[in-house]
C-alpha positions as CSV (number, residue, x, y, z in Angstrom):
1,X,-92.4,32.4,-164.8
2,X,-93.6,32.8,-168.4
3,X,-96.1,30.0,-167.2
4,X,-97.0,31.5,-164.3
5,X,-98.4,34.6,-165.9
6,X,-100.1,33.0,-168.9
7,X,-100.8,29.7,-167.8
8,X,-99.5,28.6,-171.0
9,X,-96.3,25.9,-171.9
10,X,-93.4,27.5,-172.0
11,X,-92.8,26.3,-175.6
12,X,-95.1,29.5,-176.6
13,X,-92.6,32.2,-175.0
14,X,-91.2,33.5,-178.0
15,X,-94.2,34.2,-179.6
16,X,-95.3,36.3,-176.9
17,X,-92.3,38.3,-176.2
18,X,-91.8,38.8,-180.1
19,X,-95.4,40.4,-180.0
20,X,-94.4,41.9,-176.5
21,X,-98.0,40.6,-175.3
22,X,-98.7,40.3,-171.6
23,X,-101.1,38.2,-169.8
24,X,-104.6,39.7,-170.0
25,X,-104.4,39.8,-166.0
26,X,-101.8,42.4,-166.4
27,X,-104.2,44.3,-168.6
28,X,-106.6,44.1,-165.9
29,X,-104.4,45.2,-163.3
30,X,-103.6,48.1,-165.9
31,X,-107.7,49.0,-166.5
32,X,-108.4,48.7,-163.0
33,X,-106.1,50.9,-161.6
34,X,-103.6,48.8,-159.4
35,X,-100.4,50.4,-158.2
36,X,-97.6,48.7,-159.7
37,X,-94.4,48.5,-157.4
38,X,-92.3,46.0,-159.4
39,X,-88.6,45.4,-157.8
40,X,-86.2,43.0,-158.7
41,X,-82.0,42.6,-157.5
42,X,-82.0,40.6,-161.3
43,X,-82.3,41.8,-164.2
44,X,-85.8,41.6,-165.9
45,X,-84.3,41.4,-169.1
46,X,-82.1,37.8,-168.9
47,X,-83.0,35.7,-171.9
48,X,-83.7,32.8,-169.5
49,X,-86.9,34.9,-168.1
50,X,-87.2,38.2,-170.0
51,X,-90.1,39.1,-168.3
52,X,-89.7,42.8,-169.9
53,X,-90.7,41.6,-173.4
54,X,-93.7,39.4,-171.7
55,X,-95.4,39.7,-168.9
56,X,-94.5,43.5,-168.1
57,X,-93.9,44.5,-171.3
58,X,-96.1,47.3,-171.4
59,X,-95.3,48.5,-167.8
60,X,-94.6,51.9,-167.9
61,X,-91.0,53.4,-166.7
62,X,-90.4,49.6,-165.9
63,X,-86.8,49.6,-164.2
64,X,-84.6,46.9,-166.1
65,X,-82.1,46.2,-163.3
66,X,-81.2,47.9,-159.9
67,X,-77.7,49.4,-159.0
68,X,-76.6,49.3,-155.5
69,X,-73.9,51.3,-154.1
70,X,-73.6,48.5,-151.4
71,X,-71.4,45.8,-152.0
72,X,-71.9,42.3,-152.7
73,X,-74.8,40.2,-154.2
74,X,-76.4,41.1,-150.6
75,X,-76.1,44.5,-151.5
76,X,-78.8,44.5,-154.3
77,X,-81.6,43.1,-151.9
78,X,-81.0,45.2,-149.2
79,X,-81.2,48.6,-152.1
80,X,-84.3,46.9,-153.6
81,X,-85.7,46.8,-149.9
82,X,-84.9,50.1,-149.3
83,X,-86.7,51.6,-152.7
84,X,-89.8,49.2,-151.9
85,X,-90.8,50.6,-148.5
86,X,-90.1,54.4,-150.2
87,X,-92.4,53.6,-152.6
88,X,-94.6,51.9,-149.9
89,X,-94.6,55.0,-147.5
90,X,-95.8,57.5,-150.9
91,X,-98.0,55.3,-153.2
92,X,-101.2,56.2,-153.6
93,X,-103.3,55.1,-150.2
94,X,-107.0,55.1,-151.0
95,X,-109.3,54.3,-149.0
96,X,-110.8,51.4,-150.4
97,X,-113.3,50.4,-147.8
98,X,-115.4,53.4,-148.4
99,X,-118.6,54.2,-150.1
100,X,-116.6,56.6,-152.5
101,X,-115.2,53.6,-154.1
102,X,-117.4,52.2,-156.2
103,X,-115.8,51.8,-159.7
104,X,-113.6,48.7,-159.2
105,X,-113.9,45.2,-158.4
106,X,-111.1,45.8,-156.1
107,X,-113.3,47.4,-154.0
108,X,-115.5,45.4,-151.2
109,X,-118.5,46.8,-152.2
110,X,-118.0,45.6,-155.9
111,X,-116.8,41.7,-154.6
112,X,-118.8,39.3,-155.3
113,X,-120.0,37.0,-152.4
114,X,-118.8,33.5,-152.4
115,X,-121.3,32.4,-149.8
116,X,-124.2,29.6,-151.8
117,X,-127.4,31.3,-151.1
């Protein structure tokens, strides 16, 4: 997972975890107002992943694990799915196709054309 987020070999994980330094991509997501809905049925703090100390280090209100009232491993999946659907229904639904959306690269009006001229 570390290499996926950072584009670096996993041997650098300890250094980044010691400084709780997320990847530049995550900083840019926050800077441009992207909405984070992070849901997991496995704890984020497990030693072999440690996303809470690396890629997700500066995500506000990061929930480290999911607890479920449903039995078994599939209970966590069911809970995460229900929580995601609730988040999806309540999230900020800005209209990114309108002319009022001109301040972030997510807006269609701000995207660069990849078609050669």
